[in-house]
N, C-alpha and C positions, 0 to 999 in steps of 0.2 A: 610650872608651865614652861614649855619649850619656848625659847626666843623666837619671835616671829619676824618675817621679812615682808614689810607692807609698803606698797606704793600708793601714792595719792595723786590724783589727776589734777588738771588745771583748776586753780582756785579763782583767779581773776577778780580779786577784791571782795569775794563773798565771805566776809568774816563771820557772819552768823552761822552759815553752813559749816565752816571750819570748826567753830566752837563745838557744835553738836556732833560733828564727825569724830573729833578727838575724844569727846566724852564717851562715844560708843566704842571706839577702839581701846581706850584706856591704856595708853602707852606705858610699858614697863621698862626699867633701866636697860635690860639686855635686848630689847626689841630694836631692829633696824628699820627705820622709817625713811623712805626715799620719796621726796616730793619732786614732781617731774617738771616744774617750771611754770611760768605764767601765773605768778602770785598776784600781780598788779593789773590795773586797767580794767575798764568796763564796769565792774561792780563798784559799789558805793563806799567800800571801806578798805582800801588797799593798806592804809596805815595800820588798821586793826589786824589785818592778815599778817603783815610783817612782824608786828609785836608778838603775835602768837607763835610764829615760826621761830623767832629768836628765843622765846621761852621754851620751845620744844627741845632746843639743843641741850637743855639741862635735865630733860626727862627721859631721854632714850639715846640710842646711837643714831643720830640724825644726819641724813645726807641730802642737802639741797642741790637740785640740778638747775642750771641757768636756762631760762626760756627766752624766746625772741622778744617778749615785751620787756623783760629786765634788760636785755641787750640794748633795746631802743632807749630806755631811760639812762643807762650808763653812757651810751653814746651821746645823747643830748647834753648831758652834764659835761662831758669831756670834749665837746666840740667836734665829735666824730659822727654825729647823727643829726637829723633834721628835727628840731624841736616841734615844729608845726606838724610833722608826720606823727611824732609821738603823741601829741594832743589828739590828732584825728583818729588814732588807734585806741582811744579810750583813756589817754593820759589826762584828759580834763578831770575825770572823776578821781583819778589817783591824786592829783595835786589838790583838788578840792578837799580830799580827806585830811590833808595837812593844813588847810586853812586858806589857800589862795591858788587859783588856777595857773597863775603865771610865775610862781616862785619855787624854783628848785631848792633854794637855800633853806626853806622850811623843813625839808626832809632831814631828820637827825643823823648825826655821824654814824650811830650804830646801825641804822638802816642801810646806809651806803656800804659800810663794812660787811654787812651780811650779804648784800648783792654781789660784792666783789669776791667773796669766798665761795659762791655757788660754783659747782663743778660742771665741766663739759659733759660728762657721762659718769656712770658708776657700773662696776662689773663685780659679779659674785661668781660662785662656782658654777651656777647653772643659768644665770640670767644676765642680761645687759639692760641698762636703763639710760634713756636719753629723752630729750624733750620731744623731738619731731620725727626723726626717721634715721635710716641707715642704708648703706649700700652693702650687699652681701659679701662682695669680694674685697672690701677695703677694711684693713685692721682699724680697731677703735681709735687708736692714737693717731691715725692718719685721716680720719673723717673730717671734712671741712665744716666750718660754722654754719654754712647755708643748709647742709644736709641735717646737721644735728639740731638746728633750731628753727628752720624755716620751711623745709621741704614737706609739703602736705601729702597725706595718703591719697588725696584726690588727684594729685599729679604723678605720684610714683608709689607703687605698692611692691615691696620686695617679694620675690617669688620663691625664696628659699631662706633657710636659716643663715644668720651671719656666719662668716668663716670661722668664728670662734666655736661654732656649734651650739651657741646659747640662744635661748628665746629672748626676744626684745620686748620690753615693756615701755610703751610710748604714751604721750599725750598729744596736744597740739591740734589734731584734726577732730572736731566735735562729732560725736556719735549719739544716736538716740539711746543706745545701750552699749555695754562693753563689747568691743569688737574682738573676736578671737579668730585669727587666721591660721592658727597652728604654729606658724613661725614667729608671730608677734601678737601682742594684745595691746589695744589702744583703750585707755580708760579716761579720756576726756569726754564726759557726758553732759557738757553744756550747762553747767550750773549758772553761769551769768546770763543765760538766755532762757531761764525757766526750767532747766533740766536738773541734773543731779551732780553733786560733788561725790566722786567715787573713790573708795579705797579698796585695794585688792591685796589679800595675803597671797603672795605669789606661789608658795609651796602647796597650800591646801586648796586654793581657789575661793576662799571665803571672800565675800563682797559686802561692804557697808556703803550705803548711799543716803545722803541727806540733801535736802534742797535749802534754798536761802531763807525759807520761812521756818526752818528747823524741823521739818517733817522727816 
């Protein structure tokens, strides 16, 4: 079987959906799997999600992208963000999955290390991957953190391909189904609000979808 290039949309603490999605995908050692960020918050088992993603590093060529929710958690720990804002954005359920709403110190060192090694973006021969958005005329390595992790498609929709000439694969802005605008695809399909956790094989267009009940 040819190695696959698979992107997975926003997980948001939906560990059950991730278990079943990975079973359906059945990652192979040569497959490249890119997760697009927002692994934590809102859903009930962020700890379980991070445990699975760390294990995934040993099963395939795994590329984790940093989402805005991971940025909030890292910022809260390092004194660069608002802890109360993090909690209000779903962080309560994240910390509860470790045993206490108010204690960041219960998050194990391997989880912090995983979050710190998440990438700003990923680029292949034909595609670019980031959490939130891009600006068509700005090279990837010059895109700012707000654009990469926070800029919603509700506020700004690129009207053409990125200057690299490559199609963008995004999450961040929830959709009822995979959004294909030709220049980009958004695969956040709202798993934490009753929708689907989506995986996309970007070369063939094959889609896998699972909800938090494992359907």
